[in-house]
N, C-alpha and C positions, 0 to 999 in steps of 0.2 A: 558531566562525564560519568564514566562507568565506575562501579565499585571495584576495589581491589582487595585482595585478602592474602595472608601468608599461609592459609590452610587450604589444601586442595579439596575441592568439592567431592562428595561421595562418588560421583560419576566417573572420576579418574581412577578410583581404587577398587571399585566393586564390579569387575568384569569377569564373572565366573568362567572358568575353563579356558582362559586365554592369558597365561602369565606373560607372554611376549607383549601383548597389547598393554597390560598393566605396567610393565617395565617402560614401554615406549612413552605412555602418557605421563608417568612419573618423571621421566627424563625431561619431557617437554615442560612440565610444571616447574621443575627445578631451573630450567633455562630461562623460563619467563620470569620467575622470581628473581633470578640474578640480574636480568635486564632491568627489572623494576628498581632494584637497589642501586644498580649502576646509575640510572637516570636520577634517582633521588639524591645520590651522593656525588654527583658530577663536580670535579674540582672547579669548574667554571663558576658554580654557584657560590663556593667559598671565596673566590676572588671577587665576585660581585658584592658579596656581603662586606668584605674588607673595604672596597672602594666607597660604599655608602657610609661605613663607619668613619672613614677618614674625613668625609664631608659632614659628619655629625647628623646624618639622616638615617631614618629607619629603612633597612633593606626591604625590597618588595616581598610580598608574601610568596613563599615557595609553593608552587602548584604540584600536588601529588601526581606522579605519572599515571596515565590512564588511557583507555581506548575510547573511541567515539565512532562507533560503527553505524553506517547509515546508507540508504539508497535514496536517490533523488526523485522528487515528484515532478520537477521541472528543471530546466537547465541551470537556473541560478540558485537552486536549492543547496544550502550549506549544512543541512541537517538540524537546524534549530526548530524546536517544537514548543508549544503548539504553532501550527501553520496559520498564517493569515488566510482569510477566505480567498478562494481562487480554485483553479482547475488542479486537482491532485490525482486524476484518474488516467493520466497519459504519461507515464514515467519514461524518461530517456534511458533509464538503466535496466529496462526489462523488455525483451523483444522475443517474438515467436516467428521463426522463419522456415519455410519449407526447404528441405535439403536439395530439392530439385531446382529451386530458384533462389540461390544465394543473393543476399542484398535486397530482397523484396519481402519485408515483414508482413505479417497478416494477423488476423484474429479469427479467421474462419478455418475450421478443421475439416479435412476431407477423410472419410473413413478409409483406413488402410495406408494412408500416407505417413511419412516420417518427417518430423520437424525438429529443429534445434532451438531450444530455449536458452537464451543467453542472459545472465544476470550479473551486473557489475556492483561490487561491494566497495565501499569507500570508508576510510578510517581517518578522521580528522584529529585523532589523538596521537600521542607520542609512543604509546605502548602497543606493540603489535598484537594481533589476534591470530594465534597460530592455528586454530581450528574453528573457523566460522562456519556454522551449519546453515544451510538454505533449504527451506521447504517451498514447494510449488503447489498452488491450488488452482483448479480449473472449475468454472461454474458457468451457468447461463448468464447472459448480460444482466448486471445487477447494480442497483443503487444502494449503497451500503454493502456490508459483506460479513458473513459468518462462516467459519470453517466447517460448521456442522451442515451447511447447505452446499458443500463442494466436494470434489474429488481431490484427495492429496496425491499428486503424481509421484511424490517422493516418499511416500509412507514406508517407514522402515529402512530407507536408504537415502537420507538427505545428502545433497551435495556438500562438499566440505573443502575449504581452502584457507591458505594463510593470507591475511591482509596486513601488510606492513604499516608501521606508524607513518602517518602523513602520506599514505599510498592507496592504491586501488588494486583490485583483483577481479577478473571476469571469469565466472564459472559457466560451463555449458552443460545442457542435459538433453540427450536424445529422447524424443517421445514419438512412438508409433501409435496412431489413433486406432482404437479397437474397431472392428467391422461394424459394430452396432452404435458407434458414436459419430459425431460430426456436427457441423453447424456453427453458428456464431458463439463465441465463448469469451469470457472475461478471465484474465490471468492475473494472479496475485503471487508475490514472492514474500517470504518472511525469513529474516536471518536472526541468528542468536548465537551466543557462546556462553560457556559456563565459567571459563577463566580466560581473559578478564570477564567480569560479570556483565553480560549483555543479554538481559531477559526481556521478552516482549511485555508491553504494558498489559495486554489482555490475551488470554489463551485462545479465545474464539473470535472476537470481533477484531477484524484487521482494518485499522483506521490510519491511513498515512498522515492525517492531520495531527494525531496525537502521538504517533510512534514512528520515529525515524528509521526503524528497521523493517518497514513495510513499503512495498512498491506495487503499483497497480497498472494494468494496461487494458484499456476499455474503449477501443476505436473500432467501428464496424463499417463495412460497406455492404448495403442491403439492396436487393431488388425491390423497386417501388411497388410492385403489384403483389407482394407476398406478405403474409402476417409476420410481424416482428415481435416475438415474445421477450419479455424481460421481467425482472422481479424486484421488489423492494424489501430490504431488511430494515425493520423499524421496531420501536418500542411497543410492547403489548398494549400500552395505554398512552396514547399520544396522537398528535396531529402532524401530518407530513405534507408539505406543499410540494407538488411536482410541477416544475416549470419547463417550458419548451422555448428555446431561443434560436434564432438563425445564426449561422456561422458565415461571416463575410468571406467573399471569394478569395481575397488575398490571404486571409488567415488560413482557410482551408487548404490552399495550394502550398502553404508552408509546412504542413504535416508530412513527415518523412515518408510515410506509407502511401499517401496520395501522390506525392512527387514520384516515387519509385514506380508506381503503376501508370504514370503519365496520363492521368485523367484530367479532363477539362472541368474545372470548378466553376459553377454558375453562382450568381448572387442568389442566396436563399430568400432574400426579401422579395424576389419576383414570384415566389410560390406562396400558396395559402397556408402559411405557418400557423396562423391563428386558428385554423380549422383542425389542426392535427390532434389537439387535446380531445376534441369530440370524437376522435376515431380510436381512442384507447378504451378498452373494455377490461372489466374485472374478470379474470379467468378463474381464480379461486382465492381464498383467503380465510382468515379466522376472525370473526366479529369485527369486520371492517365495512366502512361505507366510502364510496368514491363519488365525489361531487365535482362538477365542472365549475371553475371560477373564471374570472376575466382573463387571467394570464396563464391558466393551466388547470391543474386539478388539486383537490384536497382530499387526502386519504385520512380517515379518522378511525383509529383503533380504540376499542373500549374493552379490552381484555383485563385480566388480573395482573397488574404490574404497578411499579412505583408511579406516583403522580408527578405532574410537572414541577411542583415545588422541590420534591426530594431529588429529582433528576437534575434540576438546575444547580442545587447545592453541591451535589456529588461531582458533577462535570466540572463546575467552576473550580472546586477545590483541587481536582486532579490536574487541570490545566496549569494552575499556579504551582502545584507540586513538581510537575515535569520541568517547567522553567527554572524553578528553584533548585532542583536536583542537578541540573547542568552547571549551575554556578556555585554549588556547595552550600546553599543557604538552607537546606533541610537534610537531616540525617537519615540514614538507611531505615531505621526502625519507623520513624514518622511516615516516611515515604511508603513503606510497605503497608502500613495500616490504611492509608488513603487509597492505595492501589487495590487492596482487598475489597474496600467498600465500593470502589468504582466498578470492579469486576462483578460483584454481586448485583449491582444496579443494572449493568448492561446484560446480565444473563437473562433478564425478562425480555425476550426478543421474539418477534413474529416475522413471518415471511408471507408476502402477498404477491401472487403472480398476475401480471397484466399482459395484454397483447395489443399492439398497435396494428390496426387493419389498414395498412398503407394503400392508397389508391394508385393507379397508374398516372403519374404526374406529366406524362407526355414527353418524358426524356428519351433521347436517342443517342446511339453511338456510345462514346466513352465519356459522356457528360454526367456530372453528379452535382448535387447541392447538399449542404450539411446542416444538421441541427444538433443541438446539445440538449439532452434531457437531464435535468438535475433534480435532486431531492433536498429539501431542507427541513429541519426540525423546528416548527414554529413555536414549540414550547420551550426551546432552548435558544431564544433570540435569533432564530433562523440559521442555526449552525448547519453547515452543509453536511449531508450524509454521503453524497457521492454523485457521480454523473456518468453518462454514456454519450459518446460522440457517434453519430450515425450519419453516413453519407448515402443518400438514396440515388440509385442509378436506374438505367433502363432495365426492363424485365430481362432476367438472365445474367445481369452484371454482378449480382452479389458475390462476394468473395471474402 
């Protein structure tokens, strides 16, 4: 659960030149503190304690009221982290939809068009989050993610909303694509709050596996005869396996975006999936090698960064700390020390750009087949870094 404090953070009291805003924020802090105390001193808790005493039993431990802000990575997600291995790059709580075609989400942007980005925030805690902030990041299709390699659409003006205890809130953001932008994009959302204390695990690396406050949308429809560029965010010193797997027709047809476009999904196994890895070329990178393996590719980075042993130790400690923090088994000071080491370890990051030279697969009409390109860190026991879902269609079908 989140931290709580009876002292307002500096952000609430140091807004120069805007006394009205300071007064409003102070009022909000006072209201939330009162709610916190009311929950902690609920008469029902006293009655429960008395019932247990009459039965000569110890009453249950009283849980401190707190928030639990999160966005889902999949429909069954309840916000518990770290996530078990699986697809975390197609969040149902983050959508990008052209205003001209409501109900038909996309991940391809057309220059000059306006889109509505919708982000649903969830709170599994009993303490409301009166001012949850949301940042939106847009980047080229990416395996792994770093905010320094993306455009912050909400820079200086993040979305903000009230998320009630045990409730949800959906925020929307209009975005008009600049005339010199467009193409396939990956969308990330990050939410945070200063009171209750809901601070991201890492300021740059957005990893939905480790941080419940992160959501990602990474599903593309591409023309089969066009180059498909993407990038990998990886440790400066490490080995990353890139795998390519077919998406079964019934699974592909179940994706909301594919269903909304009324596309016919073909069995990917009928196409030469095993040959696709050989069609991926290294566009640029820093001190990396790209080698073809039986099931995909192996990207080897030999830059100046922490070695596998140090990364395993830090990542494992942080994963345990995140789980322990949610259950109160680690205090704030110890958690902060581990988080600082984790952030420093992950700061040694490189970006390698790749391009898939997709051939014409002989598709026609509205037919598509899907593949999933994923990356895993072989030095961290194959921990998944991220994935991209790509549906290939006839020339000109990319959207």
